[in-house]
Backbone as CSV, one residue per row, in Angstrom:
resi,resn,N_x,N_y,N_z,CA_x,CA_y,CA_z,C_x,C_y,C_z
1,MET,18.236,238.277,84.557,17.828,239.307,83.631,19.061,239.772,82.858
2,GLU,18.858,239.990,81.632,19.908,240.382,80.722,20.009,241.904,80.674
3,ASP,21.221,242.431,80.560,21.297,243.875,80.406,21.323,244.218,78.918
4,GLU,21.168,245.492,78.612,21.066,245.923,77.217,22.317,245.613,76.406
5,THR,23.484,245.699,77.022,24.730,245.416,76.311,24.787,243.956,75.889
6,ASP,24.452,243.043,76.801,24.425,241.619,76.465,23.407,241.339,75.364
7,ALA,22.238,241.926,75.486,21.190,241.714,74.489,21.634,242.222,73.122
8,HIS,22.271,243.374,73.089,22.742,243.933,71.818,23.802,243.034,71.190
9,LEU,24.726,242.541,71.984,25.765,241.647,71.478,25.154,240.368,70.900
10,LYS,24.229,239.760,71.623,23.586,238.534,71.147,22.783,238.788,69.876
11,ALA,22.102,239.918,69.808,21.335,240.255,68.608,22.257,240.456,67.414
12,THR,23.396,241.089,67.624,24.364,241.297,66.545,24.898,239.967,66.034
13,VAL,25.219,239.072,66.943,25.696,237.741,66.543,24.605,237.014,65.755
14,ALA,23.373,237.030,66.256,22.266,236.345,65.581,22.009,236.925,64.195
15,ASP,22.168,238.226,64.044,21.960,238.875,62.745,23.010,238.470,61.723
16,ASN,24.122,237.939,62.183,25.217,237.584,61.287,25.445,236.077,61.201
17,THR,24.437,235.303,61.529,24.541,233.850,61.434,23.494,233.322,60.461
18,LYS,23.755,232.147,59.939,22.793,231.498,59.054,21.783,230.678,59.842
19,HIS,22.182,230.218,61.013,21.323,229.351,61.821,21.504,229.730,63.291
20,THR,20.432,230.176,63.930,20.499,230.600,65.328,19.935,229.506,66.229
21,VAL,20.757,229.063,67.175,20.371,228.034,68.137,20.341,228.673,69.521
22,ILE,19.237,228.479,70.223,19.069,229.019,71.569,19.029,227.855,72.558
23,LEU,19.795,227.957,73.615,19.788,226.968,74.696,19.185,227.643,75.917
24,MET,18.047,227.112,76.393,17.418,227.727,77.556,16.568,226.725,78.320
25,ASP,16.466,226.955,79.615,15.642,226.159,80.504,14.169,226.424,80.178
26,SER,13.335,225.398,80.238,11.916,225.578,79.912,11.231,226.578,80.839
27,ASP,11.724,226.736,82.060,11.144,227.714,82.986,11.330,229.145,82.493
28,SER,12.299,229.374,81.628,12.566,230.716,81.107,11.673,231.066,79.921
29,ILE,11.109,230.068,79.279,10.285,230.296,78.096,8.942,230.855,78.525
30,GLY,8.549,231.944,77.908,7.280,232.574,78.226,7.379,233.683,79.251
31,THR,8.568,233.904,79.799,8.751,234.997,80.750,9.197,236.239,80.000
32,SER,8.909,237.382,80.552,9.345,238.619,79.909,10.726,238.989,80.435
33,ALA,11.484,239.627,79.590,12.836,240.045,79.960,12.985,241.530,79.678
34,PHE,13.863,242.168,80.403,14.115,243.593,80.204,14.590,243.863,78.789
35,ALA,15.499,243.063,78.329,16.037,243.248,76.984,15.970,241.919,76.239
36,GLN,15.173,241.881,75.184,15.060,240.662,74.383,16.206,240.633,73.386
37,ALA,17.008,239.598,73.454,18.197,239.525,72.609,17.863,239.142,71.175
38,VAL,17.079,238.101,71.003,16.819,237.576,69.666,15.313,237.362,69.492
39,PRO,14.698,238.019,68.523,13.268,237.806,68.297,13.009,236.403,67.730
40,LEU,11.822,235.877,67.951,11.488,234.528,67.496,11.723,234.329,66.004
41,ARG,11.502,235.334,65.202,11.666,235.194,63.756,13.107,234.890,63.361
42,ARG,14.071,235.136,64.254,15.490,234.880,63.974,15.975,233.549,64.549
43,ILE,15.111,232.836,65.267,15.512,231.586,65.914,15.154,230.403,65.021
44,HIS,16.112,229.519,64.807,15.899,228.323,64.001,15.736,227.072,64.868
45,THR,16.470,227.008,65.970,16.448,225.829,66.837,16.467,226.268,68.300
46,ILE,15.646,225.610,69.112,15.666,225.817,70.561,15.981,224.475,71.213
47,ILE,16.979,224.482,72.081,17.312,223.305,72.881,16.882,223.616,74.312
48,THR,16.052,222.747,74.876,15.529,222.976,76.220,15.311,221.636,76.919
49,ASP,14.880,221.691,78.165,14.603,220.456,78.894,13.226,219.912,78.503
50,ALA,12.945,218.700,78.926,11.728,217.999,78.520,10.458,218.521,79.190
51,ASN,10.554,219.507,80.057,9.386,220.014,80.784,8.613,221.097,80.038
52,LEU,8.962,221.365,78.799,8.277,222.405,78.026,6.827,222.000,77.779
53,SER,5.912,222.938,77.971,4.489,222.639,77.807,4.151,222.346,76.344
54,GLU,3.076,221.599,76.154,2.610,221.283,74.797,2.221,222.558,74.050
55,GLU,1.717,223.544,74.777,1.335,224.820,74.164,2.540,225.475,73.487
56,TYR,3.660,225.533,74.182,4.858,226.140,73.602,5.462,225.258,72.512
57,ARG,5.410,223.952,72.706,5.906,223.039,71.660,5.169,223.300,70.347
58,ALA,3.843,223.367,70.438,3.021,223.590,69.247,3.297,224.961,68.629
59,ALA,3.460,225.966,69.472,3.721,227.318,68.964,5.052,227.383,68.221
60,PHE,6.081,226.745,68.751,7.383,226.742,68.080,7.310,225.975,66.769
61,GLU,6.644,224.820,66.779,6.503,224.040,65.555,5.736,224.831,64.499
62,HIS,4.694,225.540,64.914,3.901,226.358,63.994,4.762,227.435,63.323
63,ARG,5.725,227.958,64.046,6.626,228.984,63.509,7.803,228.390,62.738
64,GLY,7.870,227.065,62.685,8.953,226.416,61.957,10.257,226.331,62.728
65,ILE,10.175,226.482,64.048,11.363,226.404,64.896,11.573,224.955,65.314
66,GLN,12.758,224.435,65.060,13.091,223.079,65.489,13.247,223.083,67.005
67,LEU,12.640,222.116,67.652,12.702,222.012,69.107,13.407,220.719,69.485
68,ILE,14.431,220.837,70.310,15.142,219.674,70.827,14.970,219.689,72.340
69,ALA,14.219,218.701,72.852,13.984,218.597,74.292,14.836,217.455,74.833
70,VAL,15.623,217.745,75.842,16.522,216.746,76.417,16.153,216.485,77.872
71,GLU,16.498,215.309,78.327,16.241,214.933,79.721,17.288,215.533,80.624
């Protein structure tokens, strides 16, 4: 779980970038967090493992988020 200070720092960095890339394990996608660092509208690319469900793949593609799934 992320604390508010970490979330604020990440949000500030994302607000000042042209392209936001998120690296996260597929098990973390869809879970709620105490402090959300970067809203989906600010994410351009997500790098995750190949276990991401088709439901989330489709949702990210629908929002125009590039998805990179690695083994």
